[in-house]
C-alpha positions as CSV (number, residue, x, y, z in Angstrom):
1,M,23.5,48.3,-4.2
2,L,21.6,45.9,-2.0
3,K,23.1,42.7,-4.0
4,I,26.5,43.8,-3.1
5,L,25.7,44.6,0.0
6,V,24.4,40.5,0.5
7,G,27.5,39.4,-2.2
8,V,29.6,41.5,0.9
9,V,28.0,40.0,4.1
10,L,28.2,36.5,2.3
11,G,32.0,36.7,1.5
12,F,32.5,37.4,5.2
13,L,31.0,34.6,6.6
14,L,32.8,32.4,3.7
15,F,36.2,33.8,4.7
16,T,35.7,34.1,8.7
17,N,33.7,30.8,9.4
18,P,36.0,27.5,9.1
19,G,33.3,24.7,8.8
20,I,31.5,27.2,5.9
21,R,35.0,27.3,4.5
22,Q,35.5,23.1,4.5
23,T,31.6,23.4,3.3
24,T,31.3,24.9,0.8
25,A,35.3,23.4,-0.5
26,D,33.4,19.9,-0.3
27,V,31.0,21.8,-2.3
28,L,33.3,22.2,-4.8
29,R,35.4,19.4,-4.8
30,F,32.6,17.1,-5.6
31,A,31.0,19.6,-7.7
32,A,34.9,19.1,-10.0
33,D,35.2,15.7,-9.2
34,A,31.6,15.3,-11.1
35,L,32.9,17.2,-14.2
36,A,36.2,15.9,-14.1
37,P,37.0,13.8,-17.1
38,E,37.9,10.1,-16.6
39,V,41.6,9.9,-16.2
40,E,43.0,7.1,-18.3
41,E,46.6,5.0,-16.9
42,G,49.9,5.3,-19.2
43,P,52.9,6.8,-17.9
44,T,53.3,9.9,-15.6
45,L,55.7,12.3,-17.2
46,Q,58.3,11.3,-15.4
47,E,58.5,8.2,-16.3
48,R,58.2,9.5,-20.2
49,I,61.0,11.8,-19.5
50,G,62.6,9.3,-17.9
51,E,62.5,6.8,-21.0
52,V,63.8,9.6,-23.3
53,L,66.9,9.9,-20.9
54,K,67.7,6.3,-20.7
55,G,68.0,6.2,-25.1
56,E,70.2,9.1,-25.1
57,Q,73.3,7.1,-23.3
């Protein structure tokens, strides 16, 4: 029961305090960037679709 109460209080603080919410978002974004695979440079989806449409004309 204590764990649930602590979870509710922390959730309330994270939801209502903009400073804590921004810090949490920054930490989550940093973790996501660290875990994300490297993106290879290449044509975008829009460019690939444009090439297909040009080929049909």
